[in-house]
TINULUM-350955 format. One record per residue: x, y, z of N, C-alpha, C in turn. Coordinates in pm, whole numbers, padded with zeros to 5 digits, always signed. Layout:
// TINULUM-350955
XYZXYZXYZ;...
END
This chain:
// TINULUM-350955
-00498+03745+01216-00531+03604+01196-00410+03532+01136;-00387+03407+01181-00276+03328+01131-00299+03290+00985;-00196+03232+00925-00207+03193+00784-00329+03104+00763;-00405+03134+00661-00528+03059+00633-00492+02921+00579;-00570+02821+00620-00549+02686+00567-00663+02649+00472;-00632+02594+00355-00736+02556+00259-00816+02435+00302;-00775+02368+00412-00852+02254+00460-00983+02297+00525;-00992+02423+00566-01119+02473+00618-01212+02498+00500;-01334+02444+00508-01424+02446+00393-01453+02585+00338;-01460+02684+00426-01488+02821+00381-01377+02872+00289;-01251+02849+00330-01137+02890+00248-01130+02808+00120;-01160+02680+00130-01156+02591+00013-01249+02642-00096;-01372+02681-00056-01467+02726-00157-01429+02864-00212;-01368+02949-00130-01327+03079-00181-01209+03067-00278;-01135+02957-00268-01023+02935-00360-01071+02868-00489;-01149+02761-00476-01185+02680-00593-01325+02709-00647;-01410+02777-00570-01549+02791-00610-01588+02928-00659;-01494+03001-00718-01525+03133-00773-01484+03136-00920;-01549+03221-00995-01530+03225-01140-01385+03253-01179;-01320+03345-01109-01184+03384-01148-01079+03274-01123;-01117+03173-01041-01024+03063-01014-01073+02932-01074;-01155+02941-01176-01213+02822-01236-01104+02728-01289;-00993+02786-01333-00884+02703-01384-00826+02613-01275;-00828+02661-01149-00780+02579-01038-00875+02462-01014;-01005+02487-01023-01103+02380-01006-01088+02276-01117;-01069+02322-01240-01050+02229-01352-00927+02142-01329;-00820+02203-01283-00697+02129-01257-00719+02024-01147;-00792+02061-01041-00820+01967-00931-00907+01852-00979;-01009+01882-01058-01096+01777-01111-01016+01681-01199;-00938+01736-01291-00863+01651-01385-00755+01569-01315;-00706+01619-01201-00607+01543-01123-00671+01425-01053;-00804+01431-01035-00874+01329-00956-00940+01222-01042;-01003+01264-01153-01083+01170-01233-00998+01100-01338;-01059+01000-01403-00989+00924-01505-00978+01004-01635;-00903+00949-01730-00878+01018-01856-01008+01048-01932;-01102+00952-01930-01225+00972-02006-01316+01079-01946;-01290+01120-01823-01374+01221-01758-01305+01357-01746;-01191+01374-01812-01120+01502-01808-01208+01614-01867;-01194+01733-01812-01277+01846-01857-01188+01956-01915;-01244+02029-02009-01177+02144-02069-01227+02272-02005;-01357+02273-01975-01417+02391-01914-01529+02345-01822;-01562+02427-01723-01673+02396-01634-01757+02522-01612;-01883+02498-01580-01973+02606-01540-02008+02585-01394;-01979+02682-01310-02011+02671-01168-02161+02682-01148;-02220+02584-01082-02364+02583-01058-02401+02654-00929;-02308+02661-00835-02333+02731-00709-02209+02809-00666;-02168+02907-00745-02045+02982-00713-02054+03050-00576;-01937+03065-00514-01932+03132-00383-01975+03278-00401;-02069+03319-00321-02120+03456-00328-02131+03513-00187;-02043+03606-00150-02047+03662-00014-02179+03729+00020;-02256+03771-00081-02385+03836-00053-02485+03737+00008;-02466+03608-00024-02557+03507+00029-02514+03456+00166;-02398+03500+00210-02341+03443+00331-02428+03469+00454;-02480+03590+00466-02559+03624+00585-02687+03541+00594;-02750+03511+00479-02880+03443+00482-02867+03292+00500;-02771+03227+00428-02767+03081+00436-02652+03027+00519;-02560+03114+00562-02445+03074+00645-02356+02971+00577;-02385+02943+00449-02304+02848+00373-02282+02718+00450;-02391+02663+00503-02379+02543+00586-02320+02426+00507;-02351+02419+00378-02292+02316+00292-02201+02386+00192;-02072+02380+00216-01977+02455+00133-01920+02366+00023;-02008+02303-00052-01962+02221-00162-01954+02305-00289;-01896+02248-00393-01884+02316-00522-01948+02226-00626;-02049+02279-00693-02115+02204-00800-02079+02268-00934;-02046+02181-01030-02007+02231-01162-02049+02131-01268;-02067+02181-01388-02095+02094-01502-01992+02120-01610;-01950+02014-01679-01846+02027-01781-01909+02063-01915;-01822+02086-02013-01871+02123-02147-01945+02008-02212;-01926+01884-02162-01997+01769-02218-02122+01734-02138;-02150+01809-02031-02270+01786-01953-02249+01705-01827;-02129+01650-01807-02104+01575-01684-02110+01669-01563;-02159+01614-01452-02176+01696-01331-02077+01654-01224;-02030+01754-01152-01931+01730-01047-01976+01797-00917;-01954+01727-00808-01975+01784-00675-01847+01766-00596;-01783+01877-00563-01655+01873-00492-01676+01933-00353;-01634+01857-00252-01658+01902-00115-01540+01863-00028;-01502+01952+00062-01402+01918+00162-01474+01907+00296;-01452+01796+00363-01523+01765+00487-01424+01774+00604;-01450+01865+00696-01356+01888+00806-01362+01777+00909;-01483+01744+00954-01497+01648+01064-01575+01526+01018;-01554+01416+01090-01618+01289+01059-01758+01288+01121;-01854+01335+01045-01991+01339+01094-02055+01200+01086;-02159+01180+01168-02229+01053+01166-02294+01031+01029;-02291+00907+00981-02354+00869+00854-02300+00949+00737;-02170+00980+00739-02111+01055+00629-02133+00983+00495;-02118+00849+00496-02130+00775+00371-02270+00789+00310;-02372+00789+00394-02509+00805+00345-02529+00946+00289;-02472+01045+00357-02486+01184+00310-02416+01201+00175;-02299+01141+00160-02225+01151+00033-02307+01092-00082;-02371+00979-00056-02452+00915-00159-02578+00996-00189;-02634+01057-00085-02753+01141-00102-02721+01262-00190;-02607+01327-00165-02568+01442-00247-02543+01401-00391;-02482+01281-00408-02460+01235-00545-02595+01216-00615;-02691+01152-00545-02822+01125-00604-02891+01255-00646;-02882+01358-00564-02943+01486-00599-02873+01549-00720;-02740+01536-00722-02663+01590-00834-02708+01524-00964;-02736+01395-00957-02776+01320-01076-02921+01351-01117;-03011+01346-01021-03154+01360-01054-03193+01504-01083;-03121+01601-01026-03156+01741-01049-03132+01786-01194;-03063+01702-01272-03041+01737-01412-03171+01735-01492;-03262+01646-01452-03380+01618-01532-03491+01719-01507;-03529+01786-01610-03639+01881-01601-03770+01812-01643;-03881+01876-01616-04012+01817-01647-04022+01781-01794;-04077+01664-01820-04103+01610-01954-03978+01564-02028;-03861+01570-01964-03739+01521-02030-03724+01371-02007;-03664+01302-02104-03641+01159-02091-03512+01130-02017;-03498+01005-01972-03380+00966-01894-03251+00974-01976;-03264+00974-02107-03144+00983-02191-03070+01114-02171;-03137+01213-02114-03076+01344-02091-02980+01342-01971;-02988+01236-01889-02905+01230-01769-02759+01203-01806;-02670+01283-01751-02526+01268-01772-02460+01213-01645;-02341+01163-01662-02265+01107-01550-02247+01211-01440;-02261+01167-01316-02241+01254-01200-02126+01198-01116;-02030+01284-01083-01910+01242-01012-01897+01322-00883;-01889+01252-00773-01866+01316-00644-01720+01306-00605;-01661+01417-00565-01522+01419-00516-01526+01469-00372;-01499+01380-00278-01509+01413-00136-01369+01413-00075;-01324+01530-00037-01193+01547+00023-01214+01549+00174;-01157+01450+00243-01188+01427+00383-01067+01453+00472;-01088+01526+00578-00981+01552+00673-00983+01449+00787;-01021+01329+00755-01025+01220+00852-01017+01089+00774;-00994+00980+00845-00990+00849+00780-01129+00790+00781;-01180+00764+00662-01313+00706+00648-01306+00559+00610;-01201+00522+00536-01187+00383+00489-01065+00323+00558;-01087+00268+00675-00976+00219+00756-00911+00094+00697;-00984+00020+00613-00934-00106+00560-00844-00089+00438;-00822+00035+00395-00742+00059+00275-00642+00171+00303;-00515+00146+00275-00411+00245+00304-00404+00356+00198;-00464+00333+00080-00461+00436-00025-00538+00558+00020;-00485+00677-00012-00556+00797+00027-00662+00837-00075;-00651+00787-00198-00750+00816-00302-00818+00686-00344;-00950+00679-00324-01026+00561-00362-01140+00603-00455;-01171+00516-00551-01275+00542-00650-01380+00433-00640;-01506+00473-00628-01615+00377-00613-01712+00387-00730;-01745+00270-00785-01844+00260-00892-01932+00140-00862;-02044+00128-00932-02129+00010-00918-02078-00098-01014;-02044-00212-00957-01996-00324-01040-02068-00452-01000;-02066-00551-01089-02125-00680-01059-02038-00749-00953;-02102-00809-00855-02031-00858-00737-01924-00961-00768;-01954-01060-00853-01860-01169-00875-01757-01136-00983;-01802-01080-01094-01712-01056-01207-01643-00920-01202;-01702-00826-01124-01648-00690-01122-01687-00610-01244;-01781-00660-01323-01823-00593-01446-01890-00459-01414;-01838-00348-01469-01905-00218-01448-02018-00201-01548;-02139-00188-01499-02254-00177-01589-02319-00039-01579;-02342+00009-01456-02403+00141-01436-02290+00244-01432;-02267+00309-01544-02149+00393-01560-02166+00535-01506;-02287+00574-01472-02312+00713-01436-02284+00747-01290;-02255+00646-01209-02224+00671-01067-02075+00657-01044;-02015+00761-00985-01873+00755-00949-01849+00846-00830;-01789+00790-00725-01757+00867-00604-01609+00851-00574;-01543+00963-00554-01401+00963-00517-01387+01009-00371;-01303+00942-00296-01267+00990-00163-01118+01018-00161;-01083+01134-00107-00943+01174-00092-00922+01200+00057;-00856+01107+00126-00838+01116+00271-00702+01182+00301;-00709+01308+00339-00589+01389+00353-00492+01335+00458;-00546+01284+00569-00458+01240+00677-00381+01114+00642;-00425+01041+00541-00347+00927+00495-00226+00972+00414;-00239+01088+00350-00130+01140+00268-00023+01205+00355;-00065+01285+00451+00030+01355+00538-00026+01359+00679;+00032+01280+00768-00016+01275+00905+00091+01314+01007;+00211+01348+00959+00319+01387+01048+00329+01539+01052;+00297+01602+01166+00302+01749+01173+00444+01803+01161;+00543+01716+01180+00683+01759+01171+00746+01723+01037;+00664+01686+00942+00715+01651+00809+00786+01769+00745;+00896+01742+00676+00968+01850+00608+00945+01842+00457;+00995+01941+00387+00970+01950+00243+01029+01832+00168;+01145+01784+00209+01209+01673+00140+01127+01545+00148;+01073+01516+00266+00990+01396+00280+00859+01412+00204;+00808+01535+00198+00686+01561+00122+00710+01537-00027;+00822+01583-00078+00853+01570-00220+00864+01424-00263;+00907+01337-00173+00919+01195-00206+00784+01132-00239;+00677+01195-00191+00543+01140-00215+00484+01188-00347;+00540+01290-00407+00479+01353-00524+00506+01272-00650;+00403+01207-00698+00415+01127-00820+00305+01161-00921;+00194+01216-00875+00083+01246-00964+00035+01389-00941;-00052+01434-01031-00110+01568-01014-00195+01577-00888;-00264+01468-00855-00344+01469-00732-00255+01479-00609;-00137+01417-00614-00041+01431-00504-00007+01578-00481;+00009+01652-00591+00044+01795-00580-00067+01872-00510;-00192+01849-00552-00304+01921-00489-00324+01878-00345;-00299+01751-00315-00311+01703-00178-00201+01763-00091;-00083+01781-00148+00024+01847-00076-00013+01992-00045;-00078+02058-00140-00124+02196-00118-00225+02201-00004;-00318+02109-00002-00424+02110+00099-00371+02073+00238;-00268+01990+00244-00220+01942+00374-00098+02019+00425;-00004+02052+00336+00122+02113+00381+00158+02238+00301;+00060+02323+00278+00085+02449+00207+00187+02534+00282;+00199+02512+00414+00293+02590+00495+00438+02563+00458;+00464+02451+00389+00600+02417+00346+00632+02470+00207;+00532+02530+00142+00548+02566+00001+00560+02718-00016;+00656+02758-00097+00678+02899-00130+00651+02918-00278;+00552+02997-00309+00511+03013-00451+00624+03068-00537;+00719+03140-00477+00828+03199-00554+00950+03108-00562;+00943+02993-00495+01058+02903-00496+01010+02758-00484;+00928+02717-00580+00874+02581-00577+00975+02483-00636;+00999+02369-00570+01089+02266-00626+01028+02206-00751;+01111+02145-00833+01072+02097-00965+00943+02013-00967;+00925+01914-00878+00803+01833-00886+00675+01911-00862;+00686+02029-00802+00568+02109-00768+00555+02236-00851;+00650+02259-00937+00655+02387-01010+00559+02388-01128;+00429+02394-01097+00328+02404-01202+00250+02535-01180;+00207+02600-01288+00140+02730-01277+00017+02729-01186;-00062+02622-01192-00185+02619-01112-00156+02618-00962;-00052+02546-00920-00017+02545-00778+00036+02680-00735;+00118+02741-00820+00170+02874-00789+00056+02974-00771;-00043+02966-00859-00157+03056-00849-00237+03028-00722;-00257+02900-00689-00334+02863-00570-00266+02917-00444;-00135+02909-00438-00061+02963-00323-00075+03114-00314;-00075+03179-00432-00093+03325-00434-00234+03362-00387;-00333+03289-00434-00472+03314-00392-00485+03295-00241;-00422+03190-00190-00429+03163-00046-00363+03275+00034;-00250+03323-00014-00178+03430+00056-00256+03562+00058;-00336+03583-00044-00405+03713-00057-00555+03703-00027;-00597+03590+00029-00739+03568+00057-00788+03666+00164;-00894+03737+00132-00952+03834+00226-01090+03787+00271;-01116+03803+00401-01245+03769+00457-01315+03894+00508;-01447+03893+00496-01525+03994+00567-01524+03956+00715;-01571+04044+00800-01572+04015+00943-01654+03889+00973;-01768+03878+00907-01854+03761+00930-01788+03634+00878;-01725+03643+00761-01654+03528+00707-01538+03487+00797;-01467+03587+00849-01353+03558+00937-01397+03482+01061;-01510+03526+01121-01561+03459+01240-01603+03315+01208;-01667+03296+01093-01708+03161+01052-01585+03074+01026;-01485+03132+00959-01362+03057+00932-01297+03012+01062;-01287+03102+01160-01223+03068+01286-01302+02963+01363;-01435+02967+01352-01516+02863+01415-01489+02727+01352;-01481+02727+01219-01453+02601+01149-01312+02553+01179;-01218+02646+01192-01080+02610+01224-01071+02547+01363;-01150+02598+01455-01152+02540+01590-01192+02394+01585;-01295+02365+01503-01336+02226+01488-01221+02141+01434;-01149+02196+01338-01037+02126+01278-00929+02095+01382;-00897+02194+01466-00795+02176+01569-00841+02080+01677;-00969+02092+01717-01023+02001+01818-01017+01858+01767;-01054+01841+01641-01051+01707+01582-00909+01652+01580;-00814+01735+01537-00675+01690+01529-00623+01651+01666;-00655+01732+01769-00610+01701+01905-00675+01574+01958;-00804+01555+01924-00875+01435+01968-00815+01310+01905;-00788+01317+01774-00727+01204+01704-00591+01170+01765;-00510+01273+01792-00378+01250+01850-00390+01189+01989;-00488+01235+02066-00508+01181+02201-00541+01032+02195;-00636+00997+02106-00673+00856+02094-00558+00772+02038;-00477+00833+01951-00361+00759+01897-00264+00725+02009;-00235+00824+02096-00143+00801+02206-00199+00699+02305;-00331+00712+02331-00394+00616+02421-00390+00475+02362;-00411+00468+02230-00406+00339+02163-00267+00277+02170;-00164+00361+02152-00026+00312+02161+00005+00261+02301;-00044+00335+02401-00020+00295+02540-00090+00163+02571;-00216+00153+02527-00290+00028+02548-00221-00088+02476;-00173-00058+02352-00104-00161+02276+00025-00205+02345;+00095-00107+02404+00220-00140+02475+00191-00229+02596;+00088-00189+02674+00053-00267+02792+00003-00406+02753;-00077-00408+02644-00127-00536+02598-00012-00625+02551;+00087-00560+02483+00203-00635+02435+00281-00696+02551;+00296-00617+02659+00367-00668+02776+00293-00786+02837;+00159-00770+02849+00078-00877+02907+00078-01000+02818;+00067-00978+02686+00070-01092+02594+00204-01162+02599;+00312-01082+02614+00445-01141+02626+00457-01226+02752;+00398-01175+02862+00402-01250+02988+00323-01380+02974;+00205-01370+02914+00123-01489+02895+00190-01590+02803;+00258-01537+02699+00329-01626+02607+00443-01698+02680;+00511-01625+02769+00618-01686+02849+00565-01797+02938;+00448-01769+02999+00386-01872+03083+00350-01994+03000;+00292-01968+02881+00251-02079+02794+00370-02164+02753;+00479-02097+02715+00598-02172+02672+00654-02253+02789;+00653-02191+02909+00702-02262+03027+00619-02387+03056;+00486-02371+03042+00398-02486+03066+00423-02596+02965;+00442-02558+02840+00467-02657+02735+00596-02733+02762;+00699-02660+02802+00827-02725+02833+00812-02822+02949;+00732-02779+03048+00709-02866+03164+00637-02994+03124;+00536-02981+03037+00462-03098+02991+00552-03193+02914;+00639-03138+02831+00730-03221+02752+00828-03295+02842;+00872-03229+02948+00965-03292+03043+00898-03410+03113;+00769-03387+03153+00693-03495+03217+00673-03611+03121;+00640-03577+02994+00618-03681+02893+00743-03764+02871;+00860-03701+02869+00987-03774+02853+01007-03872+02968;+00978-03823+03088+00995-03908+03207+00900-04027+03202;+00774-04004+03161+00677-04112+03155+00714-04213+03048;+00768-04163+02934+00812-04255+02829+00923-04346+02877;+01016-04288+02953+01129-04367+03003+01085-04475+03102;+00966-04451+03163+00915-04547+03261+00814-04643+03200;+00793-04633+03068+00712-04730+02998+00564-04700+02992;+00523-04576+03022+00381-04542+03013+00335-04548+02866;+00210-04581+02847+00155-04589+02711+00130-04448+02655;+00121-04441+02522+00091-04314+02454-00041-04257+02503;-00141-04343+02518-00274-04299+02561-00269-04236+02699;-00194-04301+02791-00185-04247+02928-00113-04113+02929;-00008-04100+02849+00070-03975+02847-00014-03860+02793;-00088-03883+02683-00171-03776+02627-00282-03737+02724;-00335-03836+02796-00443-03808+02889-00395-03725+03007;-00276-03755+03058-00226-03690+03179-00158-03554+03151;-00100-03539+03033-00028-03413+03004-00107-03316+02917;-00205-03367+02840-00278-03279+02749-00205-03257+02619;-00091-03324+02600-00016-03309+02475-00082-03391+02364;-00055-03351+02240-00105-03426+02126-00013-03545+02100;-00066-03654+02043+00020-03769+02009+00138-03728+01921;+00116-03629+01831+00227-03586+01743+00340-03524+01823;+00305-03452+01935+00409-03394+02020+00493-03505+02084;+00425-03609+02125+00495-03718+02194+00580-03796+02094;+00529-03811+01972+00607-03880+01867+00735-03803+01837;+00726-03668+01844+00847-03587+01820+00951-03615+01926;+00905-03636+02050+01000-03667+02160+01066-03802+02133;+00981-03898+02089+01034-04033+02061+01138-04027+01950;
END
């Protein structure tokens, strides 16, 4: 099997969702959330367990954890752009929040719930940022009132979309801890754990690369991983196909728009020439605008 990629959800959970790599999960969470939500320790609520693999097939390979202060986190990497992804993300957040409350407990027991959704596709086309944070705020003033809801989206393809990117161009993007983890998820193939450049030389990344290099799958896990990888490759090829088709359509449209613009300019010049001739022969402004379709201001410019 070729080098494993952490963008496949099965590998992602085996790296970040096991007890022995809890420090990597803590580092990823702290790189994503704000200062007030930083964690010192977490308890995995659904750790990866290969014994459960045969029965549940790990259809939802998310990672649920709670911090030492009671805050809840749901971390998930999404390979493909499924229908109604936004509704599903909100539904998972709601369950994460409401599942805290046991029978006879009051609402004061509810702690903040934070969803971190790492997406291998573009979900928010109107924003070029690869990391977006969503909270409930008042529409006009932007006042944040309901503090317990927070959803993060990390769109990997916005961070690195060039398959021919080299290490130097990757390093130019590294400014934050989240940039480092996003570089690991997107371009781990450019990184050598024994020779990391200064911006990336942190112990947690070195360990993550080591874990990735030594990741072992059972036969059933390997087959599931390869199935998920196929989806990843199909998606990437489909996106590239539509990108090329879009560029071609844009090129053809540009040529046609250029031709139409040329025709329009030619027509305008012709109208102005006629207007000049009519002015020289004493036609009234009203007659010229009526016959040429020009605005009075255009004719005044000629005068």
